[in-house]
C-alpha positions as semicolon CSV with decimal commas, in nm:
position;residue;x (nm);y (nm);z (nm)
1;M;17,245;26,153;0,374
2;G;16,944;25,961;0,385
3;V;17,089;25,615;0,266
4;F;17,367;25,639;0,548
5;N;17,158;25,736;0,794
6;D;16,953;25,408;0,699
7;W;17,225;25,165;0,676
8;L;17,374;25,352;1,036
9;K;17,017;25,250;1,214
10;K;17,015;24,855;1,081
11;V;17,399;24,843;1,204
12;V;17,306;25,006;1,556
13;N;17,030;24,766;1,602
14;E;17,183;24,474;1,525
15;E;17,500;24,529;1,745
16;G;17,223;24,593;1,992
17;K;17,087;24,212;1,953
18;K;17,413;24,099;1,994
19;Q;17,501;24,228;2,358
20;P;17,483;24,001;2,636
21;K;17,204;24,015;2,940
22;P;17,327;24,245;3,211
23;I;17,394;24,055;3,531
24;S;17,228;24,202;3,840
25;V;17,439;24,256;4,126
26;G;17,306;24,318;4,503
27;P;16,970;24,438;4,572
28;K;16,836;24,432;4,197
29;S;16,937;24,088;4,189
30;K;16,706;23,981;4,495
31;H;16,441;24,200;4,322
32;K;16,416;24,039;4,005
33;K;16,411;23,728;4,200
34;K;16,115;23,853;4,356
35;V;15,972;23,953;4,052
36;V;16,026;23,622;3,876
37;K;15,868;23,450;4,191
38;A;15,571;23,690;4,167
39;V;15,528;23,607;3,795
40;K;15,553;23,230;3,838
41;E;15,248;23,231;4,141
42;E;15,063;23,431;3,890
43;K;15,119;23,180;3,609
44;V;15,052;22,927;3,874
45;S;14,745;23,081;4,030
46;K;14,627;23,158;3,653
47;T;14,683;22,758;3,592
48;S;14,496;22,689;3,910
49;H;14,210;22,914;3,839
50;K;14,162;22,741;3,497
51;S;14,212;22,358;3,624
52;T;13,955;22,418;3,915
53;P;13,615;22,379;3,724
54;K;13,753;22,029;3,617
55;K;13,858;21,934;3,960
56;I;13,497;22,032;4,071
57;K;13,353;21,869;3,785
58;K;13,564;21,561;3,838
59;A;13,455;21,555;4,230
60;S;13,124;21,606;4,168
61;K;13,086;21,283;3,919
62;K;13,259;21,116;4,209
63;V;13,030;21,205;4,488
64;D;12,745;21,142;4,211
65;S;12,884;20,799;4,144
66;I;12,889;20,740;4,544
67;V;12,535;20,883;4,577
68;V;12,421;20,691;4,304
69;K;12,600;20,358;4,453
70;K;12,431;20,418;4,822
71;T;12,110;20,494;4,649
72;K;12,116;20,182;4,473
73;K;12,259;19,965;4,776
74;V;11,950;20,144;4,989
75;T;11,717;20,064;4,701
76;K;11,846;19,733;4,701
77;K;11,778;19,683;5,043
78;V;11,458;19,825;5,070
79;K;11,372;19,614;4,799
80;S;11,483;19,294;4,994
81;E;11,298;19,432;5,267
82;T;10,962;19,487;5,078
83;K;11,023;19,094;4,931
84;K;11,085;18,946;5,287
85;A;10,796;19,168;5,414
86;L;10,566;19,035;5,145
87;V;10,699;18,680;5,136
88;K;10,619;18,705;5,519
89;K;10,293;18,865;5,478
90;T;10,225;18,605;5,216
91;T;10,361;18,328;5,428
92;K;10,148;18,442;5,712
93;K;9,835;18,454;5,521
94;K;9,917;18,113;5,387
95;V;9,963;17,989;5,752
96;D;9,640;18,178;5,842
97;S;9,463;17,984;5,552
98;I;9,616;17,669;5,652
99;V;9,476;17,724;6,027
100;V;9,175;17,827;5,906
101;K;9,133;17,529;5,660
102;K;9,257;17,290;5,958
103;V;8,987;17,432;6,213
104;R;8,717;17,411;5,948
105;K;8,861;17,024;5,870
106;K;8,821;16,985;6,262
107;V;8,506;17,103;6,302
108;L;8,348;16,937;5,984
109;K;8,532;16,588;6,153
110;K;8,397;16,660;6,469
111;K;8,031;16,691;6,315
112;Q;8,039;16,412;6,113
113;E;8,167;16,197;6,407
114;E;7,865;16,372;6,635
115;K;7,654;16,278;6,333
116;K;7,786;15,943;6,291
117;N;7,765;15,909;6,670
118;I;7,371;16,015;6,687
119;D;7,345;15,779;6,370
120;V;7,527;15,493;6,554
121;H;7,283;15,586;6,877
122;K;6,965;15,576;6,673
123;K;7,098;15,222;6,480
124;I;7,156;15,084;6,833
125;K;6,811;15,202;6,975
126;H;6,642;15,088;6,682
127;I;6,846;14,707;6,670
128;V;6,722;14,670;7,076
129;K;6,371;14,665;7,094
130;K;6,190;14,587;7,374
131;F;5,934;14,307;7,399
132;E;5,562;14,447;7,326
133;G;5,423;14,180;7,616
134;N;5,688;14,330;7,874
135;P;5,698;14,278;8,209
136;I;5,765;13,865;8,131
137;I;5,747;13,869;8,518
138;A;5,545;14,028;8,780
139;P;5,478;14,007;9,120
140;S;5,211;13,732;9,228
141;E;4,930;13,783;9,495
142;K;4,939;13,397;9,503
143;N;5,255;13,351;9,717
144;R;5,323;13,578;9,968
145;W;5,705;13,565;9,940
146;E;5,702;13,730;9,611
147;S;5,374;13,967;9,608
148;K;5,577;14,325;9,624
149;A;5,841;14,247;9,352
150;T;5,963;13,987;9,092
151;F;6,282;14,174;8,916
152;N;6,654;14,150;8,809
153;P;6,688;13,821;8,676
154;A;6,933;13,618;8,623
155;V;6,967;13,402;8,302
156;L;7,136;13,111;8,190
157;H;7,062;12,911;7,853
158;A;7,062;12,516;7,880
159;E;6,921;12,265;7,665
160;G;6,695;12,480;7,481
161;K;6,573;12,679;7,731
162;I;6,592;13,015;7,903
163;H;6,638;12,961;8,271
164;L;6,606;13,263;8,477
165;L;6,640;13,337;8,864
166;Y;6,481;13,630;8,962
167;R;6,492;13,850;9,274
168;A;6,158;13,846;9,467
169;M;6,032;14,057;9,746
170;G;5,707;13,954;9,968
171;D;5,557;14,071;10,278
172;S;5,868;13,976;10,485
173;D;6,091;14,261;10,312
174;V;6,343;14,003;10,221
175;S;6,506;13,937;9,922
176;V;6,514;13,590;9,789
177;L;6,532;13,392;9,479
178;G;6,285;13,235;9,268
179;Y;6,264;13,042;8,934
180;T;6,100;13,080;8,579
181;A;6,171;12,903;8,257
182;S;6,086;12,982;7,884
183;E;6,115;12,824;7,551
184;D;6,146;13,124;7,346
185;G;6,240;13,322;7,591
186;F;5,942;13,544;7,615
187;T;5,658;13,353;7,760
188;M;5,706;13,161;8,080
189;T;5,618;12,809;8,109
190;E;5,698;12,690;8,435
191;R;5,743;12,852;8,770
192;S;5,844;12,765;9,125
193;D;5,596;12,831;9,407
194;E;5,848;12,833;9,648
195;P;6,196;13,020;9,665
196;V;6,473;12,845;9,496
197;Y;6,750;13,002;9,701
198;F;6,751;13,195;10,019
199;S;7,003;13,289;10,281
200;T;6,831;13,392;10,578
201;K;7,065;13,269;10,909
202;T;7,317;13,553;10,867
203;H;7,078;13,815;10,820
204;E;6,848;13,736;11,075
205;A;7,124;13,692;11,355
206;L;7,239;14,042;11,287
207;K;6,881;14,175;11,259
208;K;6,841;14,058;11,624
209;K;7,157;14,177;11,743
210;N;7,094;14,511;11,598
211;K;6,701;14,535;11,646
212;G;6,622;14,921;11,729
213;K;6,917;15,080;11,577
214;K;6,958;15,273;11,284
215;S;7,109;15,121;11,016
216;P;7,462;15,246;10,894
217;I;7,361;15,177;10,518
218;D;7,210;15,497;10,385
219;Y;6,991;15,337;10,096
220;V;6,790;15,083;10,099
221;S;6,834;14,826;9,784
222;G;6,552;14,783;9,601
223;G;6,289;14,852;9,890
224;G;6,490;14,545;10,049
225;L;6,446;14,687;10,420
226;N;6,518;14,330;10,565
227;G;6,811;14,256;10,293
228;G;6,845;13,881;10,154
229;C;7,005;13,760;9,829
230;E;7,007;14,068;9,642
231;D;7,054;14,089;9,217
232;P;7,194;13,749;9,117
233;R;7,380;13,635;8,812
234;L;7,439;13,288;8,673
235;T;7,755;13,162;8,500
236;L;7,808;12,825;8,374
237;I;8,179;12,684;8,348
238;E;8,201;12,366;8,252
239;D;7,934;12,151;8,409
240;T;7,911;12,384;8,722
241;V;7,665;12,684;8,738
242;Y;7,781;12,977;8,986
243;L;7,560;13,193;9,130
244;T;7,704;13,555;9,247
245;Y;7,493;13,841;9,447
246;T;7,475;14,043;9,702
247;A;7,422;13,939;10,004
248;F;7,257;14,240;10,252
249;D;7,207;14,161;10,639
250;G;6,953;14,445;10,626
251;W;7,202;14,611;10,865
252;G;7,518;14,752;10,776
253;S;7,716;14,468;10,539
254;L;7,657;14,459;10,153
255;R;7,891;14,174;10,052
256;M;7,933;13,951;9,754
257;A;7,843;13,627;9,799
258;L;7,948;13,308;9,609
259;S;7,721;12,939;9,581
260;S;7,704;12,663;9,300
261;I;7,540;12,377;9,188
262;S;7,587;12,123;8,956
263;L;7,425;12,189;8,620
264;K;7,251;11,808;8,650
265;D;7,101;11,927;8,975
266;F;7,016;12,253;8,841
267;L;6,821;12,133;8,552
268;K;6,651;11,851;8,738
269;K;6,541;12,156;8,984
270;K;6,724;11,973;9,268
271;W;6,837;12,269;9,447
272;N;7,112;12,142;9,615
273;W;7,346;12,460;9,604
274;K;7,680;12,455;9,840
275;K;7,720;12,685;10,145
276;P;7,752;13,049;10,061
277;I;8,081;13,187;10,095
278;M;8,187;13,578;10,100
279;I;8,452;13,654;9,846
280;S;8,455;14,010;9,923
281;R;8,595;14,190;10,237
282;P;8,390;14,256;10,529
283;G;8,364;14,639;10,607
284;E;8,340;14,707;10,222
285;I;8,051;14,794;10,014
286;H;8,041;14,588;9,698
287;K;7,811;14,498;9,416
288;N;7,794;14,384;9,050
289;W;8,062;14,107;9,039
290;V;8,064;13,871;8,794
291;L;8,234;13,559;8,675
292;F;8,366;13,504;8,319
293;P;8,194;13,185;8,139
294;E;8,534;13,052;8,067
295;K;8,872;13,029;8,238
296;I;9,144;13,297;8,080
297;D;9,500;13,165;8,113
298;G;9,372;12,872;8,300
299;K;9,189;13,063;8,560
300;F;8,876;13,111;8,726
301;A;8,860;13,530;8,624
302;V;8,627;13,730;8,848
303;L;8,516;14,105;8,695
304;H;8,478;14,354;9,021
305;S;8,489;14,680;8,910
306;I;8,481;14,871;8,537
307;N;8,524;15,166;8,662
308;P;8,788;15,359;8,638
309;D;8,948;15,068;8,501
310;I;8,850;14,743;8,421
311;L;8,955;14,536;8,744
312;I;8,977;14,155;8,717
313;E;9,050;13,874;8,978
314;Q;9,247;13,565;8,859
315;L;9,229;13,263;9,054
316;D;9,322;12,877;9,041
317;D;9,012;12,814;9,226
318;L;8,691;12,950;9,358
319;E;8,742;12,783;9,694
320;F;8,735;13,044;9,976
321;N;8,814;13,013;10,321
322;D;8,718;13,287;10,592
323;K;9,054;13,476;10,567
324;E;9,047;13,474;10,192
325;H;8,873;13,781;9,992
326;I;8,924;13,926;9,675
327;D;9,052;14,294;9,734
328;G;8,771;14,448;9,528
329;F;8,771;14,813;9,419
330;F;8,450;15,043;9,333
331;S;8,492;15,396;9,258
332;T;8,248;15,672;9,245
333;Q;8,466;15,893;9,030
334;K;8,225;16,090;8,761
335;N;8,308;16,243;8,406
336;K;8,128;16,539;8,279
337;D;8,158;16,468;7,937
338;R;7,947;16,129;7,888
339;W;7,619;15,995;7,951
340;D;7,746;15,748;8,187
341;S;7,913;16,025;8,410
342;W;7,869;15,737;8,684
343;V;7,924;15,401;8,591
344;R;7,757;15,161;8,858
345;G;7,891;14,843;8,737
346;A;7,856;14,544;8,513
347;G;7,541;14,395;8,427
348;P;7,539;14,020;8,315
349;P;7,824;13,793;8,291
350;P;8,039;13,858;7,957
351;I;7,919;13,719;7,631
352;K;8,183;13,588;7,425
353;T;8,140;13,677;7,104
354;K;8,393;13,618;6,811
355;D;8,486;13,989;6,847
356;G;8,532;14,016;7,204
357;W;8,385;13,981;7,495
358;L;8,030;14,167;7,493
359;L;7,963;14,336;7,866
360;I;7,676;14,530;7,916
361;Y;7,670;14,781;8,212
362;H;7,403;14,999;8,396
363;A;7,504;15,384;8,484
364;M;7,398;15,751;8,561
365;D;7,398;16,070;8,393
366;I;7,438;16,245;8,723
367;Y;7,463;16,558;8,620
368;N;7,188;16,588;8,322
369;D;6,979;16,296;8,423
370;P;7,021;16,152;8,792
371;D;6,747;15,985;8,871
372;R;6,747;15,743;8,606
373;Y;6,951;15,397;8,547
374;K;7,047;15,340;8,194
375;M;7,267;15,051;8,007
376;G;7,564;15,090;7,793
377;A;7,733;14,831;7,609
378;M;8,117;14,770;7,595
379;L;8,346;14,489;7,385
380;L;8,678;14,382;7,570
381;D;8,955;14,203;7,449
382;L;8,927;13,792;7,416
383;K;9,311;13,748;7,507
384;N;9,322;14,051;7,765
385;P;8,983;14,168;7,884
386;Q;9,107;14,424;8,076
387;K;9,146;14,616;7,716
388;I;8,848;14,789;7,613
389;I;8,795;14,739;7,228
390;A;8,443;14,935;7,156
391;R;8,211;15,145;7,391
392;S;7,886;15,310;7,350
393;K;7,898;15,670;7,321
394;E;7,520;15,656;7,407
395;P;7,286;15,446;7,620
396;I;7,144;15,110;7,464
397;L;6,870;15,104;7,652
398;E;6,638;15,388;7,884
399;P;6,397;15,337;8,124
400;D;6,109;15,513;7,931
401;M;5,804;15,268;7,965
402;H;5,554;15,304;8,195
403;Y;5,663;14,965;8,351
404;E;6,025;15,101;8,400
405;N;5,865;15,373;8,581
406;E;5,607;15,235;8,797
407;G;5,751;15,055;9,125
408;W;6,024;15,079;9,412
409;K;6,228;15,324;9,206
410;A;6,136;15,471;8,890
411;G;6,315;15,544;8,595
412;V;6,531;15,195;8,689
413;S;6,648;14,964;8,413
414;Y;6,864;14,730;8,578
415;C;7,022;14,414;8,391
416;C;7,171;14,110;8,558
417;G;7,139;13,851;8,228
418;A;7,175;13,831;7,869
419;V;7,237;13,537;7,636
420;V;7,245;13,502;7,274
421;K;6,960;13,242;7,176
422;D;6,917;13,177;6,756
423;D;7,136;13,477;6,671
424;Q;6,928;13,708;6,909
425;L;7,081;13,895;7,162
426;M;6,820;13,864;7,476
427;I;6,892;14,133;7,746
428;Y;6,681;14,031;8,074
429;Y;6,634;14,327;8,315
430;G;6,449;14,477;8,619
431;G;6,208;14,769;8,576
432;A;6,181;15,011;8,841
433;D;6,290;14,724;9,065
434;K;5,942;14,567;9,068
435;V;5,925;14,362;8,747
436;S;6,139;14,170;8,496
437;C;6,153;14,241;8,144
438;V;6,306;14,180;7,815
439;A;6,456;14,346;7,500
440;T;6,622;14,186;7,206
441;A;6,845;14,257;6,911
442;D;7,036;14,081;6,634
443;A;7,358;13,976;6,770
444;D;7,592;14,056;6,464
445;K;7,424;14,381;6,387
446;F;7,431;14,475;6,759
447;V;7,877;14,379;6,772
448;K;7,905;14,565;6,434
449;T;7,722;14,876;6,561
450;L;7,933;14,878;6,879
451;L;8,246;14,846;6,701
452;K;8,157;15,142;6,496
453;S;8,138;15,336;6,798
454;G;8,529;15,376;6,823
455;K;8,779;15,302;7,062
456;P;8,702;15,475;7,393
457;K;8,895;15,621;7,660
458;M;8,761;15,454;7,968
459;K;8,961;15,589;8,247
460;M;8,762;15,850;8,445
461;R;8,924;16,142;8,662
462;A;8,718;16,273;8,989
463;D;8,517;16,579;8,937
464;S;8,470;16,749;9,269
């Protein structure tokens, strides 16, 4: 029995395995689908729950990558900006350093130039030496026409002698011209007892006409209360000696006059002067006009102003009629930045040198030293004398001696004549509008020192 039972169970089990799956119909089938769907969703949910950490990890890695990239980008930008800032800062430092260096260099250069100018000035002052025997011409009690003043001499160097025509005043207070001469330029060996040039006809007539009236001229030139021939200049051109001077009628006219004499008559002291002609316009006040000692471009050249520009009139001849005049210009413009803040005018006629026309002039420092006339010098171009090559930055001569301060006008050194004799520049000038003096310098050294002063800015502007 036991064996049979075991066999039956086995058969039943095998048959049960072979039976087909039952087919669900109706509500049971729908229920099964729901069950299947729920099972699938559960499986998906389980699968999803299993994959979520991987996705999060992957997303996290992506975010980290983006953050790293952005961080790198920001870092790079910061580094770039920092570098730029450093470069800018370094550049600024370099620029500041360069600016500081340039400023220091400029200041140093200015100091060196100032030192150089001081050295040049000292050299010029050392080069120009006043004669120990000054004054060389003094008033003479012997002659009444020159008993008060003998000053501002014009000079001519001819036939080995220095000839001087000086302005003289005596009891009449009329300015006339006296004559003296010297072999060496210092000691006067001959002197006239009478004036060699005077022109009183015009000013005497005007004086009579205006008797008792106040003169419109608000100053008296050199104490010349009654006018006359003032501040002469002599210029030798070929075989003629030309004389320019200020003609003052003692009333209201201060004009430039021109006369001449042959060199032959001058040397023989035959004072056959030509009738003077007025070369400046009436109603104008002019002084300090000089002739160049030779023609320029075939024409006579009259220098009539050096302030604010060099003004030169070129003429075919020096024959003027009553209607012909030179349109002169004199400016009172001033420059605060220089010792010659007020340039008064040319001194002697220009002297020709190989480096240019040497022109001595007189001026005042109206802001710092207003009561003293000093002398300066400049070089003008030989071909174009309106062009200034060099100009002294300091005075070449100042009125600091007793004979330049004891007279009609204290503190005045006024030059009307200069020549080169035996390589010596001889400067003749008036002291204090009373006496005549001389100063000397080695001509070549003087010009070379003047050239070291550098090219000047001559133009001036008014300071109101």
